[in-house]
FIDO-111483 format. One record per residue (C-alpha): residue number from 0; x, y, z. Coordinates in pm, 1 decimal, always signed. Example, Ala and Ser with C-alpha at 12.3 -4.5 7.8 and 13.67 -1.06 7.14 Angstrom:
residues 2
<tinu 0, c1 +1230.0, c2 -450.0, c3 +780.0>
<tinu 1, c1 +1367.0, c2 -106.0, c3 +714.0>
end
This chain:
residues 178
<tinu 0, c1 +7584.8, c2 +3342.7, c3 -1683.2>
<tinu 1, c1 +7638.8, c2 +3465.8, c3 -1366.6>
<tinu 2, c1 +7301.7, c2 +3576.4, c3 -1322.9>
<tinu 3, c1 +7205.1, c2 +3247.7, c3 -1420.4>
<tinu 4, c1 +7410.6, c2 +3061.8, c3 -1190.5>
<tinu 5, c1 +7315.4, c2 +3293.5, c3 -929.7>
<tinu 6, c1 +6923.1, c2 +3163.0, c3 -1004.6>
<tinu 7, c1 +7062.8, c2 +2770.3, c3 -1049.2>
<tinu 8, c1 +7226.5, c2 +2806.3, c3 -738.9>
<tinu 9, c1 +7035.0, c2 +3071.1, c3 -489.6>
<tinu 10, c1 +7211.8, c2 +3021.7, c3 -142.5>
<tinu 11, c1 +7484.2, c2 +3194.0, c3 -329.4>
<tinu 12, c1 +7279.2, c2 +3526.3, c3 -278.7>
<tinu 13, c1 +7297.9, c2 +3446.6, c3 +126.3>
<tinu 14, c1 +7698.5, c2 +3564.9, c3 +74.2>
<tinu 15, c1 +7667.7, c2 +3899.5, c3 +210.9>
<tinu 16, c1 +8041.1, c2 +4044.3, c3 +150.8>
<tinu 17, c1 +7937.4, c2 +4100.0, c3 -280.4>
<tinu 18, c1 +8311.1, c2 +4125.7, c3 -337.5>
<tinu 19, c1 +8308.3, c2 +3774.0, c3 -218.1>
<tinu 20, c1 +7959.3, c2 +3618.4, c3 -399.3>
<tinu 21, c1 +8128.9, c2 +3764.6, c3 -762.4>
<tinu 22, c1 +8477.0, c2 +3546.5, c3 -639.1>
<tinu 23, c1 +8279.0, c2 +3287.7, c3 -593.5>
<tinu 24, c1 +7999.0, c2 +3288.4, c3 -859.7>
<tinu 25, c1 +8345.6, c2 +3393.8, c3 -1120.0>
<tinu 26, c1 +8479.4, c2 +3033.0, c3 -985.0>
<tinu 27, c1 +8193.3, c2 +2819.1, c3 -1055.0>
<tinu 28, c1 +8183.5, c2 +3001.4, c3 -1411.7>
<tinu 29, c1 +8508.8, c2 +2898.6, c3 -1473.9>
<tinu 30, c1 +8539.0, c2 +2557.5, c3 -1356.8>
<tinu 31, c1 +8208.7, c2 +2494.3, c3 -1547.6>
<tinu 32, c1 +8368.8, c2 +2721.8, c3 -1866.3>
<tinu 33, c1 +8744.1, c2 +2458.8, c3 -1883.3>
<tinu 34, c1 +8577.6, c2 +2165.3, c3 -1774.8>
<tinu 35, c1 +8375.7, c2 +2291.3, c3 -2029.1>
<tinu 36, c1 +8035.4, c2 +2141.6, c3 -1824.9>
<tinu 37, c1 +7695.7, c2 +2376.1, c3 -1930.5>
<tinu 38, c1 +7398.4, c2 +2470.7, c3 -1681.1>
<tinu 39, c1 +7258.5, c2 +2111.4, c3 -1771.5>
<tinu 40, c1 +7585.7, c2 +1897.4, c3 -1689.7>
<tinu 41, c1 +7537.4, c2 +2036.1, c3 -1378.5>
<tinu 42, c1 +7225.2, c2 +1821.5, c3 -1206.4>
<tinu 43, c1 +7381.4, c2 +1531.0, c3 -1435.6>
<tinu 44, c1 +7673.6, c2 +1567.3, c3 -1319.3>
<tinu 45, c1 +7768.9, c2 +1241.4, c3 -1026.2>
<tinu 46, c1 +7854.0, c2 +1399.8, c3 -742.8>
<tinu 47, c1 +8084.0, c2 +1066.8, c3 -619.6>
<tinu 48, c1 +8227.0, c2 +861.9, c3 -853.1>
<tinu 49, c1 +8324.2, c2 +659.2, c3 -532.0>
<tinu 50, c1 +7896.1, c2 +529.7, c3 -587.3>
<tinu 51, c1 +7824.8, c2 +306.9, c3 -854.5>
<tinu 52, c1 +7505.5, c2 +467.1, c3 -1051.5>
<tinu 53, c1 +7483.1, c2 +734.3, c3 -757.7>
<tinu 54, c1 +7151.9, c2 +919.5, c3 -839.1>
<tinu 55, c1 +7193.5, c2 +1274.7, c3 -658.6>
<tinu 56, c1 +7350.8, c2 +1494.3, c3 -965.6>
<tinu 57, c1 +7682.0, c2 +1743.6, c3 -816.6>
<tinu 58, c1 +7442.8, c2 +2099.6, c3 -819.2>
<tinu 59, c1 +7192.2, c2 +1852.3, c3 -530.4>
<tinu 60, c1 +7470.7, c2 +1807.7, c3 -309.7>
<tinu 61, c1 +7676.3, c2 +2124.8, c3 -342.7>
<tinu 62, c1 +7315.4, c2 +2267.1, c3 -184.4>
<tinu 63, c1 +7296.3, c2 +1991.8, c3 +23.7>
<tinu 64, c1 +7580.8, c2 +2015.9, c3 +216.8>
<tinu 65, c1 +7604.3, c2 +2467.6, c3 +187.6>
<tinu 66, c1 +7229.7, c2 +2425.9, c3 +364.8>
<tinu 67, c1 +7312.5, c2 +2192.3, c3 +607.0>
<tinu 68, c1 +7663.1, c2 +2362.2, c3 +645.1>
<tinu 69, c1 +7462.9, c2 +2700.6, c3 +692.4>
<tinu 70, c1 +7183.8, c2 +2555.7, c3 +945.3>
<tinu 71, c1 +7446.4, c2 +2415.8, c3 +1222.4>
<tinu 72, c1 +7625.1, c2 +2678.7, c3 +1180.5>
<tinu 73, c1 +7374.5, c2 +2878.8, c3 +1322.1>
<tinu 74, c1 +7328.1, c2 +2576.9, c3 +1599.7>
<tinu 75, c1 +7649.8, c2 +2633.6, c3 +1630.7>
<tinu 76, c1 +7689.0, c2 +3033.0, c3 +1694.6>
<tinu 77, c1 +7376.1, c2 +3032.9, c3 +1909.2>
<tinu 78, c1 +7539.1, c2 +2815.5, c3 +2191.6>
<tinu 79, c1 +7890.8, c2 +2855.9, c3 +2157.3>
<tinu 80, c1 +7892.2, c2 +3208.3, c3 +2050.6>
<tinu 81, c1 +8129.8, c2 +3285.5, c3 +2346.0>
<tinu 82, c1 +8404.6, c2 +3066.3, c3 +2241.2>
<tinu 83, c1 +8441.8, c2 +3114.9, c3 +1911.9>
<tinu 84, c1 +8257.2, c2 +3365.6, c3 +1637.2>
<tinu 85, c1 +8141.6, c2 +3183.1, c3 +1255.7>
<tinu 86, c1 +8245.9, c2 +3429.9, c3 +882.6>
<tinu 87, c1 +7974.1, c2 +3324.1, c3 +820.2>
<tinu 88, c1 +8042.6, c2 +3471.1, c3 +421.8>
<tinu 89, c1 +8368.4, c2 +3241.1, c3 +468.5>
<tinu 90, c1 +8084.8, c2 +2900.9, c3 +547.2>
<tinu 91, c1 +7883.7, c2 +2922.8, c3 +260.7>
<tinu 92, c1 +8117.8, c2 +3067.2, c3 -0.4>
<tinu 93, c1 +8334.4, c2 +2743.2, c3 +118.6>
<tinu 94, c1 +7992.6, c2 +2556.1, c3 +146.7>
<tinu 95, c1 +7955.5, c2 +2607.5, c3 -243.6>
<tinu 96, c1 +8310.5, c2 +2569.2, c3 -324.4>
<tinu 97, c1 +8428.4, c2 +2241.3, c3 -175.7>
<tinu 98, c1 +8379.9, c2 +2076.6, c3 -436.1>
<tinu 99, c1 +8408.6, c2 +2340.6, c3 -749.4>
<tinu 100, c1 +8756.3, c2 +2069.3, c3 -872.9>
<tinu 101, c1 +8543.7, c2 +1789.2, c3 -949.3>
<tinu 102, c1 +8443.1, c2 +2022.4, c3 -1257.7>
<tinu 103, c1 +8802.7, c2 +1957.5, c3 -1378.2>
<tinu 104, c1 +8864.3, c2 +1620.5, c3 -1223.9>
<tinu 105, c1 +8576.7, c2 +1450.6, c3 -1382.0>
<tinu 106, c1 +8498.0, c2 +1455.4, c3 -1730.0>
<tinu 107, c1 +8224.8, c2 +1332.6, c3 -2025.9>
<tinu 108, c1 +8296.4, c2 +1004.6, c3 -2176.3>
<tinu 109, c1 +7983.7, c2 +968.9, c3 -2426.8>
<tinu 110, c1 +7690.3, c2 +916.9, c3 -2158.9>
<tinu 111, c1 +7977.9, c2 +827.4, c3 -1878.2>
<tinu 112, c1 +8156.9, c2 +1110.6, c3 -1563.3>
<tinu 113, c1 +8526.7, c2 +929.4, c3 -1566.9>
<tinu 114, c1 +8767.3, c2 +1082.9, c3 -1416.2>
<tinu 115, c1 +8963.6, c2 +1368.2, c3 -1630.6>
<tinu 116, c1 +9360.9, c2 +1325.0, c3 -1698.4>
<tinu 117, c1 +9372.0, c2 +1656.4, c3 -1458.8>
<tinu 118, c1 +9146.7, c2 +1440.2, c3 -1187.6>
<tinu 119, c1 +9366.3, c2 +1124.8, c3 -1294.3>
<tinu 120, c1 +9661.5, c2 +1335.2, c3 -1096.1>
<tinu 121, c1 +9510.8, c2 +1566.4, c3 -901.5>
<tinu 122, c1 +9217.9, c2 +1582.8, c3 -656.0>
<tinu 123, c1 +8889.4, c2 +1801.0, c3 -666.1>
<tinu 124, c1 +9053.1, c2 +1956.7, c3 -301.4>
<tinu 125, c1 +9388.4, c2 +2048.1, c3 -455.5>
<tinu 126, c1 +9256.7, c2 +2138.1, c3 -811.9>
<tinu 127, c1 +8963.2, c2 +2387.1, c3 -669.2>
<tinu 128, c1 +9240.9, c2 +2508.4, c3 -386.0>
<tinu 129, c1 +9422.3, c2 +2641.6, c3 -712.8>
<tinu 130, c1 +9048.4, c2 +2739.1, c3 -866.4>
<tinu 131, c1 +8986.1, c2 +2996.0, c3 -541.6>
<tinu 132, c1 +9373.6, c2 +3136.2, c3 -551.0>
<tinu 133, c1 +9311.5, c2 +3231.8, c3 -866.8>
<tinu 134, c1 +9005.7, c2 +3378.5, c3 -859.0>
<tinu 135, c1 +9121.3, c2 +3582.2, c3 -535.3>
<tinu 136, c1 +8951.4, c2 +3395.8, c3 -261.9>
<tinu 137, c1 +9097.1, c2 +3456.1, c3 +66.9>
<tinu 138, c1 +9284.8, c2 +3176.4, c3 +240.5>
<tinu 139, c1 +9003.4, c2 +3054.9, c3 +535.1>
<tinu 140, c1 +8780.5, c2 +2940.5, c3 +195.6>
<tinu 141, c1 +9063.9, c2 +2830.8, c3 -15.9>
<tinu 142, c1 +9165.0, c2 +2646.3, c3 +386.7>
<tinu 143, c1 +8819.1, c2 +2534.0, c3 +348.6>
<tinu 144, c1 +8790.0, c2 +2336.2, c3 -29.3>
<tinu 145, c1 +9191.1, c2 +2204.6, c3 +95.0>
<tinu 146, c1 +9035.5, c2 +2006.8, c3 +371.9>
<tinu 147, c1 +8679.3, c2 +1896.1, c3 +330.8>
<tinu 148, c1 +8838.6, c2 +1537.6, c3 +262.2>
<tinu 149, c1 +9056.7, c2 +1241.6, c3 +325.3>
<tinu 150, c1 +9283.5, c2 +1510.4, c3 +245.4>
<tinu 151, c1 +9295.2, c2 +1753.9, c3 +542.7>
<tinu 152, c1 +9255.0, c2 +1487.3, c3 +825.4>
<tinu 153, c1 +9534.4, c2 +1529.0, c3 +920.3>
<tinu 154, c1 +9639.4, c2 +1907.6, c3 +985.6>
<tinu 155, c1 +9459.3, c2 +2155.1, c3 +1090.9>
<tinu 156, c1 +9087.8, c2 +2256.6, c3 +1041.7>
<tinu 157, c1 +8958.1, c2 +2577.2, c3 +1117.5>
<tinu 158, c1 +8555.9, c2 +2597.9, c3 +1261.1>
<tinu 159, c1 +8366.5, c2 +2656.7, c3 +932.6>
<tinu 160, c1 +8615.8, c2 +2453.7, c3 +732.7>
<tinu 161, c1 +8484.6, c2 +2143.5, c3 +986.2>
<tinu 162, c1 +8079.7, c2 +2258.9, c3 +952.2>
<tinu 163, c1 +8215.9, c2 +2212.2, c3 +621.4>
<tinu 164, c1 +8327.0, c2 +1867.4, c3 +644.1>
<tinu 165, c1 +8176.7, c2 +1727.3, c3 +815.2>
<tinu 166, c1 +7762.1, c2 +1868.1, c3 +611.4>
<tinu 167, c1 +8006.8, c2 +1653.2, c3 +276.2>
<tinu 168, c1 +8032.1, c2 +1324.3, c3 +518.1>
<tinu 169, c1 +7670.8, c2 +1332.0, c3 +658.5>
<tinu 170, c1 +7580.2, c2 +1361.8, c3 +312.1>
<tinu 171, c1 +7833.6, c2 +1136.6, c3 +133.2>
<tinu 172, c1 +7800.5, c2 +885.6, c3 +429.6>
<tinu 173, c1 +7454.4, c2 +742.0, c3 +446.1>
<tinu 174, c1 +7487.8, c2 +704.9, c3 +34.6>
<tinu 175, c1 +7728.2, c2 +541.0, c3 -1.0>
<tinu 176, c1 +7578.8, c2 +280.2, c3 +269.0>
<tinu 177, c1 +7217.2, c2 +280.4, c3 +111.2>
end
């Protein structure tokens, strides 16, 4: 299952630390199993329930956010290396896992994706952060997941979390307005 997930989401290969890569993939695997999703579902689950009939899947959104975050971070590192250093492994893992809680927040009812009972109580930043803690991911990655959405607007975001937050909303806002 691990290799199949890496093949489906090649951005996992951007994580250089083998232990972090393994924990990140295991977190995805756990979320899929706990939420009752299979590989084919990843391209059918809408990335959001806030845009009716969105044609963009959970898989496409996650990959796009990760790619935008990585490219933005490369540009920022070129220009601001003297001001701060970015942890690219944490950035990639955090971007790949930023919406992982949606696999618990959502469930499939017939041909529709709806909020699960758990999702009615806990939005995906909370359940995603919990999954990351369960899998022993570093605090910085838990932080990126926890603060990537509106829940993080009034608090501190590390540089990697700022990048993932903006990459996420760069994907969401234009689609919301389309």
